[in-house]
DRENNUFI-514213 format. One record per residue (C-alpha): x, z, y; residue in one letter. Coordinates in steps of 0.25 Angstrom, whole numbers, plus 5000, padded with zeros to 4 digits. Example, Ala and Ser with C-alpha at 12.3 -4.5 7.8 and 13.67 -1.06 7.14 Angstrom:
! residues 2
504950314982A 505550294996S 
***
This chain:
! residues 116
499550425066Q 500550315063V 499950205054Q 500650165040P 501450035041V 501349955029E 502349845027S 502849745016G 501649655013G 501849505013G 501449375006L 501749384991V 501449294979Q 500649334968A 501449414957G 502549454970G 502749594974S 502749664988L 503049804993R 502249875004L 502949985011S 502150085020C 502750165030E 501650275032A 502150385043S 501350465052G 500850555040R 501250665031A 501750545021F 502350625012N 501150695007I 500050585009D 499650494996P 499750355001M 499150234996G 499150084998W 497950005002F 497549865003R 496449775010Q 496249625006A 495449535014P 494049545014G 494249675007K 494249835007E 495549905008R 495849964995E 496750064988F 498050004981V 498950124979A 499250264981R 500350364981I 500450514981D 501350594991W 502350614980T 502450464975G 502050504962S 500750474960N 500150344963T 498850264961V 498550114961Y 497450024964A 496949954950D 497149824956S 498849854959V 499049954947L 500349914940G 500649824953R 500849894965F 501650024966T 501550134978I 502750224981S 503150304993R 504250365000D 503950485007N 505250495015G 504950365021K 503450375023N 503350255014M 502350195004V 502650074996F 501749984988L 502549884978Q 501749784974M 502149684963N 501349574955N 500349544968L 499149474967K 498449394976P 497349504976E 498449594981D 498349534995T 497849635005A 498449705017V 499049845010Y 499049965018Y 499550105015C 498950235019N 498750375014T 497950395001N 496650415004P 496950325015P 496850385031Q 495950315038K 496850315051N 498050285043Y 497950135040W 499150045045G 499249895045K 499449855031G 500249735026T 499849615021L 500049575006V 499749425002T 499849394989V 499749224986S 499349184972S 
***
């Protein structure tokens, strides 16, 4: 199957913003709950945010609640993550996947680096 393709990462100063995008083709996208996950250097991959297939219901990790917003465009098979007020501890490679994640559906991710 086709893997998702994440983009939009980069280097940003603390307090700044980034918008990540994920093109999630190769699946019945419009019925899958989707999620963003991240893996910081030397740490396990962790859950960041989830959105249901309607786009109406979202869940966030406590560490990003109030700062990040997940959204989706089913017509374009896209998932987005708007990240505001970024902190150095948000530095990680960010991935999208279904939620719960499918073992064989991880993309290459996009690197977000937040400088202090």
